[in-house]
Every structure is written in C-alpha cells, then in structure tokens.
C-alpha atoms as a printed R data frame, in Angstrom:
    type eleno elety resid chain resno      x        y      z
1   ATOM     1    CA   UNK     A     1 45.839 -203.482 -3.104
2   ATOM     2    CA   UNK     A     2 46.464 -207.378 -4.025
3   ATOM     3    CA   UNK     A     3 49.049 -207.496 -1.264
4   ATOM     4    CA   UNK     A     4 46.450 -206.686  1.385
5   ATOM     5    CA   UNK     A     5 43.327 -208.878  0.389
6   ATOM     6    CA   UNK     A     6 45.597 -211.778  1.200
7   ATOM     7    CA   UNK     A     7 45.919 -210.721  4.490
8   ATOM     8    CA   UNK     A     8 42.281 -209.319  5.119
9   ATOM     9    CA   UNK     A     9 41.116 -212.690  3.129
10  ATOM    10    CA   UNK     A    10 40.106 -213.166 -0.045
11  ATOM    11    CA   UNK     A    11 36.417 -212.075  1.250
12  ATOM    12    CA   UNK     A    12 37.505 -209.201  2.880
13  ATOM    13    CA   UNK     A    13 36.952 -205.295  1.281
14  ATOM    14    CA   UNK     A    14 40.110 -203.181  2.919
15  ATOM    15    CA   UNK     A    15 38.455 -200.203  1.754
16  ATOM    16    CA   UNK     A    16 35.430 -200.722  4.116
17  ATOM    17    CA   UNK     A    17 37.716 -201.216  7.268
18  ATOM    18    CA   UNK     A    18 37.721 -198.037  9.306
19  ATOM    19    CA   UNK     A    19 40.943 -196.580 11.087
20  ATOM    20    CA   UNK     A    20 41.428 -195.201 14.371
21  ATOM    21    CA   UNK     A    21 43.052 -191.659 13.729
22  ATOM    22    CA   UNK     A    22 46.075 -190.520 16.412
23  ATOM    23    CA   UNK     A    23 45.592 -188.482 17.734
24  ATOM    24    CA   UNK     A    24 48.958 -187.298 19.886
25  ATOM    25    CA   UNK     A    25 47.346 -184.508 21.998
26  ATOM    26    CA   UNK     A    26 44.694 -186.426 22.997
27  ATOM    27    CA   UNK     A    27 46.853 -189.129 24.231
28  ATOM    28    CA   UNK     A    28 48.672 -186.689 26.255
29  ATOM    29    CA   UNK     A    29 45.535 -185.404 27.904
30  ATOM    30    CA   UNK     A    30 44.703 -188.817 28.779
31  ATOM    31    CA   UNK     A    31 48.061 -190.011 29.720
32  ATOM    32    CA   UNK     A    32 48.293 -186.899 31.869
33  ATOM    33    CA   UNK     A    33 45.533 -187.092 34.194
34  ATOM    34    CA   UNK     A    34 46.219 -191.150 34.953
35  ATOM    35    CA   UNK     A    35 47.301 -189.637 38.429
36  ATOM    36    CA   UNK     A    36 44.283 -188.795 39.229
37  ATOM    37    CA   UNK     A    37 42.618 -192.172 38.374
38  ATOM    38    CA   UNK     A    38 42.168 -194.152 41.079
39  ATOM    39    CA   UNK     A    39 42.240 -197.885 39.894
40  ATOM    40    CA   UNK     A    40 39.814 -198.994 42.825
41  ATOM    41    CA   UNK     A    41 38.895 -203.232 43.373
42  ATOM    42    CA   UNK     A    42 37.821 -205.131 40.495
43  ATOM    43    CA   UNK     A    43 34.671 -205.140 41.116
44  ATOM    44    CA   UNK     A    44 34.251 -201.404 41.013
45  ATOM    45    CA   UNK     A    45 33.882 -200.715 44.726
46  ATOM    46    CA   UNK     A    46 36.260 -198.204 46.176
47  ATOM    47    CA   UNK     A    47 37.885 -200.444 48.736
48  ATOM    48    CA   UNK     A    48 41.085 -199.670 47.147
49  ATOM    49    CA   UNK     A    49 40.854 -195.993 46.688
50  ATOM    50    CA   UNK     A    50 44.288 -194.061 47.496
51  ATOM    51    CA   UNK     A    51 43.882 -190.696 45.579
52  ATOM    52    CA   UNK     A    52 42.963 -187.237 47.288
53  ATOM    53    CA   UNK     A    53 40.230 -186.553 45.407
54  ATOM    54    CA   UNK     A    54 38.127 -183.254 46.555
55  ATOM    55    CA   UNK     A    55 35.670 -184.226 49.146
56  ATOM    56    CA   UNK     A    56 32.300 -183.376 46.847
57  ATOM    57    CA   UNK     A    57 33.902 -185.592 44.055
58  ATOM    58    CA   UNK     A    58 34.843 -187.896 46.643
59  ATOM    59    CA   UNK     A    59 31.540 -188.296 48.188
60  ATOM    60    CA   UNK     A    60 29.788 -188.304 44.511
61  ATOM    61    CA   UNK     A    61 32.091 -191.350 44.209
62  ATOM    62    CA   UNK     A    62 30.752 -193.038 47.302
63  ATOM    63    CA   UNK     A    63 27.030 -192.904 46.135
64  ATOM    64    CA   UNK     A    64 27.254 -194.212 42.776
65  ATOM    65    CA   UNK     A    65 25.987 -197.517 42.836
66  ATOM    66    CA   UNK     A    66 27.046 -199.371 39.783
67  ATOM    67    CA   UNK     A    67 30.400 -200.214 38.850
68  ATOM    68    CA   UNK     A    68 30.712 -198.555 35.239
69  ATOM    69    CA   UNK     A    69 29.623 -195.360 37.139
70  ATOM    70    CA   UNK     A    70 32.499 -195.398 39.349
71  ATOM    71    CA   UNK     A    71 35.105 -195.922 36.503
72  ATOM    72    CA   UNK     A    72 33.052 -193.312 34.235
73  ATOM    73    CA   UNK     A    73 33.646 -190.965 37.215
74  ATOM    74    CA   UNK     A    74 37.310 -191.697 38.038
75  ATOM    75    CA   UNK     A    75 38.066 -191.129 34.236
76  ATOM    76    CA   UNK     A    76 36.261 -187.817 33.984
77  ATOM    77    CA   UNK     A    77 38.531 -186.882 36.965
78  ATOM    78    CA   UNK     A    78 41.532 -188.019 35.417
79  ATOM    79    CA   UNK     A    79 40.966 -186.418 32.503
80  ATOM    80    CA   UNK     A    80 39.841 -183.032 34.357
81  ATOM    81    CA   UNK     A    81 43.746 -182.549 35.165
82  ATOM    82    CA   UNK     A    82 42.546 -181.630 38.752
83  ATOM    83    CA   UNK     A    83 46.251 -181.786 39.839
84  ATOM    84    CA   UNK     A    84 47.517 -179.330 37.880
85  ATOM    85    CA   UNK     A    85 47.363 -175.229 38.632
86  ATOM    86    CA   UNK     A    86 44.526 -173.329 37.194
87  ATOM    87    CA   UNK     A    87 45.174 -169.415 35.758
88  ATOM    88    CA   UNK     A    88 43.492 -166.778 34.997
89  ATOM    89    CA   UNK     A    89 44.698 -163.332 33.684
90  ATOM    90    CA   UNK     A    90 43.479 -159.964 34.414
91  ATOM    91    CA   UNK     A    91 42.264 -159.623 31.097
92  ATOM    92    CA   UNK     A    92 40.149 -163.237 30.796
93  ATOM    93    CA   UNK     A    93 39.047 -162.611 35.094
94  ATOM    94    CA   UNK     A    94 37.254 -158.697 33.614
95  ATOM    95    CA   UNK     A    95 35.616 -159.929 30.787
96  ATOM    96    CA   UNK     A    96 33.846 -162.982 32.371
97  ATOM    97    CA   UNK     A    97 33.169 -161.783 35.715
98  ATOM    98    CA   UNK     A    98 31.763 -158.663 33.835
99  ATOM    99    CA   UNK     A    99 28.165 -159.167 34.526
100 ATOM   100    CA   UNK     A   100 28.311 -159.504 38.292
101 ATOM   101    CA   UNK     A   101 30.902 -156.673 38.475
102 ATOM   102    CA   UNK     A   102 28.379 -154.520 36.737
103 ATOM   103    CA   UNK     A   103 25.669 -155.933 39.572
104 ATOM   104    CA   UNK     A   104 27.673 -155.167 42.217
105 ATOM   105    CA   UNK     A   105 28.710 -151.766 41.474
106 ATOM   106    CA   UNK     A   106 24.866 -150.871 40.427
107 ATOM   107    CA   UNK     A   107 24.112 -151.508 43.484
108 ATOM   108    CA   UNK     A   108 26.693 -149.889 45.097
109 ATOM   109    CA   UNK     A   109 27.596 -149.106 48.468
110 ATOM   110    CA   UNK     A   110 24.226 -147.837 49.436
111 ATOM   111    CA   UNK     A   111 22.241 -150.472 48.106
112 ATOM   112    CA   UNK     A   112 19.088 -150.759 45.840
113 ATOM   113    CA   UNK     A   113 15.396 -150.220 46.781
114 ATOM   114    CA   UNK     A   114 13.098 -152.941 45.619
115 ATOM   115    CA   UNK     A   115 10.013 -153.061 44.579
116 ATOM   116    CA   UNK     A   116  7.099 -154.080 46.644
117 ATOM   117    CA   UNK     A   117  7.449 -157.700 45.065
118 ATOM   118    CA   UNK     A   118 11.150 -157.908 46.014
119 ATOM   119    CA   UNK     A   119 12.017 -157.518 42.233
120 ATOM   120    CA   UNK     A   120 14.516 -155.016 41.020
121 ATOM   121    CA   UNK     A   121 12.931 -151.135 39.865
122 ATOM   122    CA   UNK     A   122 12.349 -151.122 36.271
123 ATOM   123    CA   UNK     A   123 14.847 -148.813 35.336
124 ATOM   124    CA   UNK     A   124 17.434 -150.887 36.563
125 ATOM   125    CA   UNK     A   125 16.500 -153.778 34.535
126 ATOM   126    CA   UNK     A   126 16.136 -151.786 31.305
127 ATOM   127    CA   UNK     A   127 20.021 -150.683 32.505
128 ATOM   128    CA   UNK     A   128 21.218 -154.172 32.696
129 ATOM   129    CA   UNK     A   129 19.405 -155.309 29.527
130 ATOM   130    CA   UNK     A   130 20.783 -152.518 27.423
131 ATOM   131    CA   UNK     A   131 24.608 -152.475 29.225
132 ATOM   132    CA   UNK     A   132 24.936 -155.745 29.246
133 ATOM   133    CA   UNK     A   133 23.683 -156.447 25.783
134 ATOM   134    CA   UNK     A   134 21.180 -159.101 27.108
135 ATOM   135    CA   UNK     A   135 18.413 -158.207 24.516
136 ATOM   136    CA   UNK     A   136 19.139 -161.123 21.925
137 ATOM   137    CA   UNK     A   137 18.435 -163.348 25.016
138 ATOM   138    CA   UNK     A   138 15.092 -162.365 25.741
139 ATOM   139    CA   UNK     A   139 11.781 -160.869 24.514
140 ATOM   140    CA   UNK     A   140  9.939 -158.555 25.612
141 ATOM   141    CA   UNK     A   141 10.312 -154.653 27.039
142 ATOM   142    CA   UNK     A   142 12.938 -155.610 29.369
143 ATOM   143    CA   UNK     A   143 11.897 -153.614 32.296
144 ATOM   144    CA   UNK     A   144 10.369 -156.205 34.815
145 ATOM   145    CA   UNK     A   145 12.582 -158.555 36.195
146 ATOM   146    CA   UNK     A   146 10.075 -161.205 37.118
147 ATOM   147    CA   UNK     A   147  9.232 -161.092 33.155
148 ATOM   148    CA   UNK     A   148 13.322 -160.805 32.309
149 ATOM   149    CA   UNK     A   149 14.701 -163.986 32.946
150 ATOM   150    CA   UNK     A   150 17.989 -162.937 32.386
151 ATOM   151    CA   UNK     A   151 18.227 -160.069 34.839
152 ATOM   152    CA   UNK     A   152 16.633 -162.112 37.259
153 ATOM   153    CA   UNK     A   153 19.092 -165.152 36.773
154 ATOM   154    CA   UNK     A   154 22.040 -162.867 37.062
155 ATOM   155    CA   UNK     A   155 20.840 -161.516 40.326
156 ATOM   156    CA   UNK     A   156 19.520 -164.671 41.650
157 ATOM   157    CA   UNK     A   157 23.417 -166.409 41.442
158 ATOM   158    CA   UNK     A   158 24.546 -163.575 42.801
159 ATOM   159    CA   UNK     A   159 22.876 -164.118 46.124
160 ATOM   160    CA   UNK     A   160 23.320 -167.882 45.608
161 ATOM   161    CA   UNK     A   161 26.856 -166.728 45.167
162 ATOM   162    CA   UNK     A   162 27.311 -164.623 48.123
163 ATOM   163    CA   UNK     A   163 27.322 -161.455 46.943
164 ATOM   164    CA   UNK     A   164 23.981 -159.973 47.830
165 ATOM   165    CA   UNK     A   165 21.863 -159.961 50.680
166 ATOM   166    CA   UNK     A   166 18.390 -158.190 51.428
167 ATOM   167    CA   UNK     A   167 17.545 -156.420 54.268
168 ATOM   168    CA   UNK     A   168 14.571 -154.449 54.946
169 ATOM   169    CA   UNK     A   169 13.566 -154.564 51.130
170 ATOM   170    CA   UNK     A   170 16.704 -153.101 49.981
171 ATOM   171    CA   UNK     A   171 19.086 -155.218 48.188
172 ATOM   172    CA   UNK     A   172 22.628 -154.683 49.632
173 ATOM   173    CA   UNK     A   173 26.370 -155.806 48.882
174 ATOM   174    CA   UNK     A   174 27.772 -158.887 51.583
175 ATOM   175    CA   UNK     A   175 30.764 -158.164 53.192
176 ATOM   176    CA   UNK     A   176 32.989 -160.057 50.525
177 ATOM   177    CA   UNK     A   177 31.405 -158.410 47.616
178 ATOM   178    CA   UNK     A   178 32.663 -154.605 49.078
179 ATOM   179    CA   UNK     A   179 36.111 -155.830 48.885
180 ATOM   180    CA   UNK     A   180 35.570 -157.900 45.212
181 ATOM   181    CA   UNK     A   181 33.977 -155.242 43.331
182 ATOM   182    CA   UNK     A   182 37.017 -153.860 42.357
183 ATOM   183    CA   UNK     A   183 39.365 -157.360 41.550
184 ATOM   184    CA   UNK     A   184 38.113 -159.151 38.658
185 ATOM   185    CA   UNK     A   185 40.716 -162.079 39.548
186 ATOM   186    CA   UNK     A   186 39.303 -162.083 43.203
187 ATOM   187    CA   UNK     A   187 36.253 -162.191 41.988
188 ATOM   188    CA   UNK     A   188 36.945 -165.045 39.254
189 ATOM   189    CA   UNK     A   189 37.992 -167.176 42.144
190 ATOM   190    CA   UNK     A   190 35.465 -166.414 44.499
191 ATOM   191    CA   UNK     A   191 32.671 -167.601 41.645
192 ATOM   192    CA   UNK     A   192 34.461 -170.798 40.943
193 ATOM   193    CA   UNK     A   193 34.291 -171.503 44.502
194 ATOM   194    CA   UNK     A   194 31.297 -171.685 45.005
195 ATOM   195    CA   UNK     A   195 30.174 -173.428 42.421
196 ATOM   196    CA   UNK     A   196 27.754 -175.419 41.477
197 ATOM   197    CA   UNK     A   197 25.503 -172.547 43.286
198 ATOM   198    CA   UNK     A   198 24.248 -173.238 46.864
199 ATOM   199    CA   UNK     A   199 21.699 -175.159 46.738
200 ATOM   200    CA   UNK     A   200 19.329 -177.785 49.274
201 ATOM   201    CA   UNK     A   201 18.298 -180.176 46.914
202 ATOM   202    CA   UNK     A   202 21.241 -182.808 46.486
203 ATOM   203    CA   UNK     A   203 19.907 -183.843 42.620
204 ATOM   204    CA   UNK     A   204 21.063 -180.471 41.476
205 ATOM   205    CA   UNK     A   205 24.061 -180.242 43.455
206 ATOM   206    CA   UNK     A   206 25.185 -183.549 42.188
207 ATOM   207    CA   UNK     A   207 24.242 -182.690 38.874
208 ATOM   208    CA   UNK     A   208 26.026 -179.332 38.962
209 ATOM   209    CA   UNK     A   209 28.971 -181.111 40.292
210 ATOM   210    CA   UNK     A   210 28.613 -183.568 37.317
211 ATOM   211    CA   UNK     A   211 28.700 -180.906 34.903
212 ATOM   212    CA   UNK     A   212 31.670 -179.181 36.337
213 ATOM   213    CA   UNK     A   213 33.966 -182.653 36.003
214 ATOM   214    CA   UNK     A   214 32.181 -183.213 31.886
215 ATOM   215    CA   UNK     A   215 33.223 -179.728 31.299
216 ATOM   216    CA   UNK     A   216 36.313 -180.108 32.870
217 ATOM   217    CA   UNK     A   217 37.310 -183.196 30.982
218 ATOM   218    CA   UNK     A   218 36.305 -181.881 27.567
219 ATOM   219    CA   UNK     A   219 34.830 -184.933 26.637
220 ATOM   220    CA   UNK     A   220 33.541 -185.545 23.247
221 ATOM   221    CA   UNK     A   221 30.001 -186.569 24.598
222 ATOM   222    CA   UNK     A   222 27.401 -184.423 25.578
223 ATOM   223    CA   UNK     A   223 27.496 -183.333 28.977
224 ATOM   224    CA   UNK     A   224 23.348 -183.609 29.580
225 ATOM   225    CA   UNK     A   225 24.220 -187.255 28.146
226 ATOM   226    CA   UNK     A   226 26.826 -187.543 30.536
227 ATOM   227    CA   UNK     A   227 24.769 -186.089 33.700
228 ATOM   228    CA   UNK     A   228 21.358 -187.888 33.092
229 ATOM   229    CA   UNK     A   229 23.170 -191.531 32.828
230 ATOM   230    CA   UNK     A   230 25.432 -190.550 36.312
231 ATOM   231    CA   UNK     A   231 22.557 -189.530 37.739
232 ATOM   232    CA   UNK     A   232 20.646 -192.240 37.014
233 ATOM   233    CA   UNK     A   233 23.966 -194.489 38.300
234 ATOM   234    CA   UNK     A   234 23.154 -192.743 41.670
235 ATOM   235    CA   UNK     A   235 19.542 -193.504 41.444
236 ATOM   236    CA   UNK     A   236 17.605 -190.752 41.010
237 ATOM   237    CA   UNK     A   237 14.692 -191.319 38.691
238 ATOM   238    CA   UNK     A   238 11.811 -188.982 37.328
239 ATOM   239    CA   UNK     A   239  8.425 -188.080 39.928
240 ATOM   240    CA   UNK     A   240  6.767 -191.244 37.085
241 ATOM   241    CA   UNK     A   241 10.004 -193.213 38.056
242 ATOM   242    CA   UNK     A   242 10.930 -193.362 34.087
243 ATOM   243    CA   UNK     A   243 14.806 -192.950 33.845
244 ATOM   244    CA   UNK     A   244 16.143 -189.380 33.290
245 ATOM   245    CA   UNK     A   245 17.066 -187.795 30.001
246 ATOM   246    CA   UNK     A   246 19.227 -184.918 29.073
247 ATOM   247    CA   UNK     A   247 16.113 -183.158 29.593
248 ATOM   248    CA   UNK     A   248 16.029 -183.943 33.224
249 ATOM   249    CA   UNK     A   249 19.757 -183.477 33.634
250 ATOM   250    CA   UNK     A   250 19.533 -180.149 32.001
251 ATOM   251    CA   UNK     A   251 16.780 -178.772 34.459
252 ATOM   252    CA   UNK     A   252 18.699 -180.482 37.078
253 ATOM   253    CA   UNK     A   253 21.713 -178.131 36.192
254 ATOM   254    CA   UNK     A   254 20.127 -175.315 35.463
255 ATOM   255    CA   UNK     A   255 21.436 -173.601 38.352
256 ATOM   256    CA   UNK     A   256 25.072 -174.165 37.373
257 ATOM   257    CA   UNK     A   257 24.640 -173.200 33.808
258 ATOM   258    CA   UNK     A   258 23.296 -169.830 34.529
259 ATOM   259    CA   UNK     A   259 26.315 -169.090 35.818
260 ATOM   260    CA   UNK     A   260 28.105 -171.098 33.671
261 ATOM   261    CA   UNK     A   261 26.332 -168.811 31.050
262 ATOM   262    CA   UNK     A   262 26.310 -165.304 32.072
263 ATOM   263    CA   UNK     A   263 30.466 -165.809 32.689
264 ATOM   264    CA   UNK     A   264 30.813 -167.121 29.006
265 ATOM   265    CA   UNK     A   265 31.741 -170.390 29.916
266 ATOM   266    CA   UNK     A   266 29.975 -171.934 27.651
267 ATOM   267    CA   UNK     A   267 29.575 -171.546 23.837
268 ATOM   268    CA   UNK     A   268 26.234 -172.591 23.130
269 ATOM   269    CA   UNK     A   269 23.868 -170.216 21.725
270 ATOM   270    CA   UNK     A   270 21.655 -170.035 24.857
271 ATOM   271    CA   UNK     A   271 19.186 -172.066 26.776
272 ATOM   272    CA   UNK     A   272 17.484 -173.321 23.905
273 ATOM   273    CA   UNK     A   273 20.750 -175.468 22.412
274 ATOM   274    CA   UNK     A   274 20.664 -179.088 23.080
275 ATOM   275    CA   UNK     A   275 24.226 -179.893 23.326
276 ATOM   276    CA   UNK     A   276 26.153 -177.918 25.902
277 ATOM   277    CA   UNK     A   277 30.191 -177.153 25.014
278 ATOM   278    CA   UNK     A   278 32.738 -175.142 27.227
279 ATOM   279    CA   UNK     A   279 34.884 -172.578 25.552
280 ATOM   280    CA   UNK     A   280 38.843 -172.520 26.599
281 ATOM   281    CA   UNK     A   281 37.916 -170.083 29.459
282 ATOM   282    CA   UNK     A   282 34.923 -172.346 30.285
283 ATOM   283    CA   UNK     A   283 37.253 -175.238 31.169
284 ATOM   284    CA   UNK     A   284 39.424 -173.765 33.212
285 ATOM   285    CA   UNK     A   285 36.701 -171.888 35.193
286 ATOM   286    CA   UNK     A   286 35.083 -175.424 35.646
287 ATOM   287    CA   UNK     A   287 38.448 -176.825 36.435
288 ATOM   288    CA   UNK     A   288 39.164 -174.312 38.762
289 ATOM   289    CA   UNK     A   289 35.706 -174.921 40.485
290 ATOM   290    CA   UNK     A   290 36.399 -178.217 41.079
291 ATOM   291    CA   UNK     A   291 40.048 -177.862 42.511
292 ATOM   292    CA   UNK     A   292 38.684 -175.175 45.143
293 ATOM   293    CA   UNK     A   293 36.112 -176.296 47.538
294 ATOM   294    CA   UNK     A   294 34.894 -173.170 50.072
C-alpha cells in the first residue's frame, strides 16, 4: 500500500477510492443494443435519425422535448434488443396466459349473462378467485365483481385486448378469442401485440409504452421513476401544474401494469409495492410487445 501513496498523493486514502466492477454481461448487453441506438444530432434533434424504429417509439421520440430525454429513450431502445427475435415455448405461454385462457373458457361459446349492473354474476367471481388463486391479492368475500378488483380488472383488460365483447347484457367471446382459446402461444402473442392496452388517454398510452421499454431494457432504475421523468419531458404535469412523480406515473401506467401482473411479468408482490421489476418471462413479453405493433 506504500507504493500507491505516491501515485494518489501524500494526502490521499487509496482505500476510500471506490472501484467500478467489471460486468462482462452488462457490457455485452449494451454493445448488442448499439445497432438500435440512434445517434441523432448533437443538439438532441432527430435530424440525423437513420434507424427504423417501431412507429410508436418513433412517435414517442418525436414528442419528447428535451435532448436529454431523446438520448435516454435511444439508450433504452438499444438496451431492449429489439433487433433480436423473441421466442416463447408452450409451457411458458400456457402459464402466463392462464388467467385469460380461464376467462375465455369460462365465458364459453354461449357467453355469460351479466347482472343488471353489467357485472359478472357472483358465482363466476367466486370461481375466478378460487381457481385462479386470487384470494391473496384481495380482501372480502370475493363474490361481487365491482368490489373484487382483480377479477374486474381481468375482465376489463380482456375486453380492452379485443378478447371479449358485450351484446344485449351478455358477455361474449370475440371472433379472435374463439380461435385463440386452445392455442396458448398464439394467445400470448395476441396479448403482446395489443400492449399497451387500448386507451383514449394519450398520457396513459405513452406511460404504458415507456414502462414496457424500461422493463425490456432491464434497467436498474425504478421504471416508475423513468416513466415520470420522460412523461415530464414530453410536457405532462399534474392537474395542479406540479411535476409528475413516480406515483403519478404508476397511476398513468396502471392498465398496462394490470396485464403485466396478470401474466406474471412482474416480480413485485402487488400494486402496493413501490418498485416494479420484471421477471425473465416479463422481459421477453415486454420485448415482444415493443417489436410487434398491431
């Protein structure tokens, strides 16, 4: 240690100097994504854009106002490895889409008569809670859909993803759903292609897109923090004019998270956890969503 004191200076403490660990896996991941990173112009504009990004990502780049935000988006896109194929096996797909498969099979070819308030009948709600193991996610009797949010969100997301429709007070399978019921891999891809779920709210759609990108990039930062920061660079603020926080980003991306949680793409313990992290299967699902736009 005496030899190092001359290099660092007489008053330096070499033991207090931190080192950066060498992670070859992290470096390879970054290098693999460079082909999808757009260098742009020095001022952060898109004048130098040459890469063929998926349309929603290109549109997102176009609305981010700050050069730093554009650079961050390009870095996330590069790390998401969207130039590489996504593969899913039958076992993984079956496990992930099980809640939606169950719902489609439960509705069946003849459909399910809804209550006067357009909710699933209590017996169906109870069956979903029991057979899908949703009891740990919710408290209460679990027999009224409007008071049992895991079941309500499952049905609403299935409708938003084009799997269910209502007609004369009856819940029916859509035409695509009839073909997808017995094919878990095809159902998995159907769900991925329709992420983020259909929304008329531009902020929610952009929040879902940013969340998917953060998950696909396997960033070490909290995806909600990234989402809040980039939404702010687009120009979104709270109703009172204050800056968006991760809580606001969580609210904006709620519909996207609902589907991700239901297919087991997130490793958090539920909506009350503050930090969202993807499972390995969730990373693949997010990448598939970003690669295939419908």
